[in-house]
N, C-alpha and C positions, 0 to 999 in steps of 0.2 A: 719083671723078674730080675733083669740085669741090674737095675738101679738098686734093688734091695740087696743084691749080692755085693755090689760095690760099696754100699753103705756099711754093710757088715764088715767088709774088708778094711775100710778106713777106720772103723771103730776098733777092730782088732789091732791094727797097727798103732793106734793111739794108746791102747791099753798096754802094749808091749814096747812102748817107746823107751829106749835106753837113756834118753836125756830127761826123763820125767823126774820130778822132785822126790818121789817115793818109789821104792822097789815094787815090782809087780805083785809080790805076795802080800804086801801091806794093803794095796788097793783091793785085791780080791778078798782078803780077810775082812776088811771094812764093809765091802759090798755083801759078803756072805752073812756077816753079823746083822746088817740091816734087813736082809731078806728074812733071816730066821726070826728076828725080833718082830717083823711085820706079821709073819704067820702066827707067832705065839700070841701077839695082841689080838689078831682076828679070832683065834681059837678061844681065848678066854672071853672075848666079847660075845661070841655065840653062846658060851656057857652062861654068861651073865644075863642073857635074854630070858632066862627062866624066871627072873625076878618079877614081882607084881607091883613094885614101887615105880612110879613114873620118873622120879629123879634117877634111879638106877638104870632104867631103860634108856633114858636120854644119854647117860654117861657111857653105856656100852655101845650105843649107836655111834657116838663120837669116837670111841676107841676102835670100833670096827672100821670107820672111815679113815682114821689115821693109820691103821694097820694096812689097809688097802693102798693108801697113798704111799706108804713106805715101800711096799712091794712094787707098786707101779713105777716108782722112781728108780729103784735099783734093779729090778728084773722085769722090764717091759714085755718080755716074751711070755710071762705068766698071764698077761692081760691083753693078748693079741686080738681078742674079740672086740675090744673097744678102740674105735678108730683114732681118737685124739691122744691116746697114751704115747704114741711115737713122738709127737711134737713135744710133749712134756718131758719125755726121757731125754731127747736131744738137748733141751734147755737145761735139764739137770746135769747132764754130762759136761756141759760147757761152763758150769760154775766151779769156783775154786773149792778145794776140799774143806777149808774152814767154814765156808758159807753153808755147805751141806751139813757139816757137823752142828752148826748153830740151828739149822732147821730141824734136825732130828732130836736135838736136846730140848727144843721147845715143845 
């Protein structure tokens, strides 16, 4: 329990670092937009599962997976029931902002 608290504290200190390249509100805005975009993608993917066309079903399954991946990278607390998400989230937080932007634009 103590290790999780110290991990959260170091993450919070890194997010509020005054020497960071971007202000704190830009980082939270980008994180919030990625989370909202992931949930919107998953919502419309679930709506698209009504289709009877195999190509459409494959496309919405990919959209659902990418929406989940987006939420898992930016808000790992939403996926706390999956054990390997924490490792992926730590890897994502260690990446540069332009690398994350390229990943989300793909």
